[in-house]
C-alpha positions in Angstrom: 0.1 0.1 0.3 1.6 3.5 -1.0 0.7 6.3 0.9 1.3 9.8 -0.9 1.3 12.8 2.1 -0.1 16.0 0.7 2.4 17.9 -1.3 2.4 20.9 1.2 3.8 18.8 3.6 7.4 17.7 3.1 10.6 16.8 4.8 11.3 14.5 8.0 7.7 15.5 9.7 5.9 13.8 6.3 8.0 10.7 6.4 7.4 10.6 10.3 3.2 10.9 10.1 3.5 8.1 7.2 5.6 6.2 9.4 3.1 6.5 12.2 0.2 5.6 10.1 2.3 2.6 8.5 2.9 1.3 12.1 -1.0 1.8 13.1 -2.1 -0.1 10.3 0.3 -3.1 10.8 -1.0 -3.0 14.5 -4.9 -3.5 12.9 -3.6 -5.8 10.9 -2.3 -8.4 13.6 -5.3 -7.5 16.2 -7.7 -8.7 13.2 -5.3 -11.5 12.3 -5.5 -12.8 16.2 -9.4 -12.2 16.0 -10.0 -14.4 12.9 -7.6 -17.1 14.4 -9.3 -17.1 17.7 -12.5 -18.1 15.7 -11.5 -20.5 13.8 -10.3 -22.3 17.3 -13.7 -21.8 18.6 -15.4 -23.2 15.3 -13.0 -26.1 15.6 -13.3 -26.9 19.5 -17.5 -27.0 18.9 -16.8 -29.2 16.0 -14.5 -31.6 18.2 -17.3 -31.6 20.7 -19.4 -32.9 18.9 -19.8 -36.5 17.9 -19.0 -37.6 14.7 -22.9 -39.3 13.9 -24.2 -35.9 14.7 -26.7 -34.7 12.3 -25.5 -31.0 13.2 -21.7 -31.8 12.1 -22.0 -31.0 8.4 -23.5 -27.6 9.2 -20.4 -27.2 11.9 -17.8 -28.6 9.3 -19.3 -25.9 7.2 -18.9 -23.0 9.8 -15.3 -24.3 10.3 -14.5 -24.5 6.9 -15.9 -21.0 6.6 -13.7 -19.4 8.9 -10.7 -21.5 8.0 -10.9 -19.6 4.6 -11.0 -16.7 5.5 -8.1 -17.1 8.0 -6.1 -18.7 5.5 -7.1 -15.7 2.9 -6.1 -13.1 5.5 -2.6 -15.0 6.4 -1.9 -14.7 2.6 -2.3 -11.2 2.5 -0.1 -10.5 5.1 2.4 -12.7 3.0 1.8 -15.6 5.1 1.3 -18.5 2.8 2.7 -21.7 4.6 -0.2 -22.8 6.9 1.3 -26.2 7.7 1.8 -24.8 11.3 -1.3 -23.1 12.0 -3.2 -26.4 10.8 -1.3 -28.8 13.2 -1.2 -25.8 16.3 -5.4 -25.6 15.7 -5.8 -29.1 15.3 -8.0 -28.3 11.8 -9.4 -31.9 11.1 -9.4 -33.1 7.4 -12.9 -32.6 6.8 -12.8 -29.1 7.2 -9.6 -28.6 5.0 -11.6 -30.9 2.5 -14.4 -28.3 2.3 -12.4 -25.2 2.1 -13.6 -22.8 -0.6 -16.5 -25.0 -1.1 -19.9 -23.0 -0.9 -23.4 -24.7 0.2 -26.0 -25.0 -2.7 -28.0 -22.1 -2.0 -32.4 -23.0 -2.3 
């Protein structure tokens, strides 16, 4: 992302303003990524708490896949394209990974 200060601002003070803005953006991105990761952990925990033969499991798998998909996209936008460690750390089941990007039929 490129930020151009107004032309009437020049010199060290404008550079400092841009640096402060860039730092704030990085902090907001990190906070957002953390929230998304927590949503994934919560969705996986709910799925793991359900028996394999529970009729509501398919809905929870879809919800977990949606959360993981969004988390992976967000990580990739931040330059973190390797997801293996996250998959292991969060214990994301294969049934969720198999559904990434899949959308349920509407209607």
